[in-house]
C-alpha positions as a printed NumPy array, in Angstrom:
array([[339.017,  34.338,  80.521],
       [340.679,  36.595,  81.666],
       [344.295,  37.443,  82.55 ],
       [345.496,  38.616,  86.065],
       [346.262,  41.492,  87.066],
       [349.237,  43.004,  86.841],
       [351.264,  45.042,  89.75 ],
       [350.149,  48.127,  88.192],
       [346.236,  47.298,  88.171],
       [344.055,  44.742,  86.78 ],
       [344.353,  44.091,  83.286],
       [341.54 ,  43.791,  80.361],
       [340.046,  40.704,  79.049],
       [341.919,  38.818,  76.229],
       [340.642,  40.009,  72.949],
       [338.618,  36.764,  71.289],
       [340.629,  35.923,  68.88 ],
       [344.055,  36.056,  71.3  ],
       [342.311,  33.677,  73.484],
       [341.445,  31.217,  70.79 ],
       [345.13 ,  31.297,  69.854],
       [346.706,  30.891,  73.07 ],
       [343.745,  27.468,  73.793],
       [344.531,  26.111,  70.02 ],
       [348.527,  26.101,  71.079],
       [347.216,  22.612,  72.875],
       [347.277,  21.289,  69.546],
       [351.177,  22.06 ,  68.812],
       [350.082,  23.87 ,  65.633],
       [352.888,  23.939,  62.224],
       [350.667,  27.242,  61.061],
       [347.639,  28.712,  62.734],
       [345.814,  31.675,  60.787],
       [342.915,  33.126,  62.574],
       [340.497,  35.901,  60.618],
       [338.106,  37.89 ,  62.544],
       [335.061,  38.118,  60.209],
       [332.793,  39.333,  62.409],
       [331.991,  42.956,  60.571],
       [331.153,  41.07 ,  57.715],
       [328.454,  39.314,  59.617],
       [327.117,  42.028,  61.98 ],
       [323.541,  42.724,  62.791],
       [322.441,  38.891,  60.664],
       [319.888,  36.825,  61.913],
       [320.454,  35.383,  64.712],
       [323.727,  37.005,  65.79 ],
       [324.223,  37.479,  68.883],
       [326.867,  40.049,  69.098],
       [329.328,  37.442,  69.33 ],
       [332.798,  37.092,  66.829],
       [333.163,  35.415,  63.52 ],
       [336.196,  33.318,  63.238],
       [337.923,  31.602,  60.47 ],
       [340.383,  29.41 ,  61.044],
       [343.133,  27.132,  59.504],
       [344.904,  25.09 ,  61.568],
       [347.446,  22.559,  60.647],
       [348.567,  19.844,  63.469],
       [350.365,  17.053,  63.231],
       [347.661,  15.898,  66.155],
       [344.923,  15.232,  63.397],
       [347.146,  12.56 ,  61.241],
       [345.049,   9.895,  60.703],
       [341.717,  11.822,  61.969],
       [338.258,  12.955,  59.382],
       [337.484,  16.048,  59.34 ],
       [334.967,  15.557,  61.549],
       [337.112,  14.485,  64.656],
       [339.935,  17.393,  63.621],
       [336.759,  19.639,  64.254],
       [335.731,  17.81 ,  68.233],
       [339.2  ,  18.178,  69.164],
       [338.939,  22.409,  68.235],
       [335.738,  22.47 ,  69.916],
       [336.766,  20.978,  73.018],
       [339.048,  23.774,  73.266],
       [337.267,  26.472,  72.328],
       [333.224,  25.283,  72.72 ],
       [332.977,  27.075,  75.423],
       [333.344,  30.252,  74.104],
       [329.944,  29.609,  71.991],
       [327.566,  31.727,  70.98 ],
       [328.255,  34.037,  73.511],
       [331.018,  35.578,  72.744],
       [331.962,  33.04 ,  69.833],
       [329.037,  33.435,  67.232],
       [330.546,  31.183,  64.895],
       [333.661,  29.441,  63.754],
       [334.629,  28.335,  59.772],
       [337.495,  25.761,  60.393],
       [340.252,  24.3  ,  57.717],
       [341.759,  21.529,  59.749],
       [344.892,  19.774,  58.068],
       [347.847,  17.54 ,  58.882],
       [351.315,  18.824,  58.042],
       [351.096,  16.536,  54.766],
       [347.976,  18.064,  53.591],
       [349.562,  21.295,  53.812],
       [352.43 ,  20.643,  52.497],
       [354.757,  21.924,  55.452],
       [355.93 ,  18.548,  56.613]])
């Protein structure tokens, strides 16, 4: 996904973490921490050069959902980035009550 061209010329594609962060806004997060961990995984077997991100997200939309359902919600928003731009995503998905941030 690229950002629209500006009057001064084309705009560079969004950085991976910025694009993931923007897409996850659909979950109306109370907190969202996204860390790029790619440097720790550079050149490992099976890596295609895509990024490795670590996500901690707190959303009221996770209320009543188990871990797998929460992860499915997240992958529905960013899954099309895999496996090319995003190689791995480590997820911690919490409700406000679970995180203590009511």
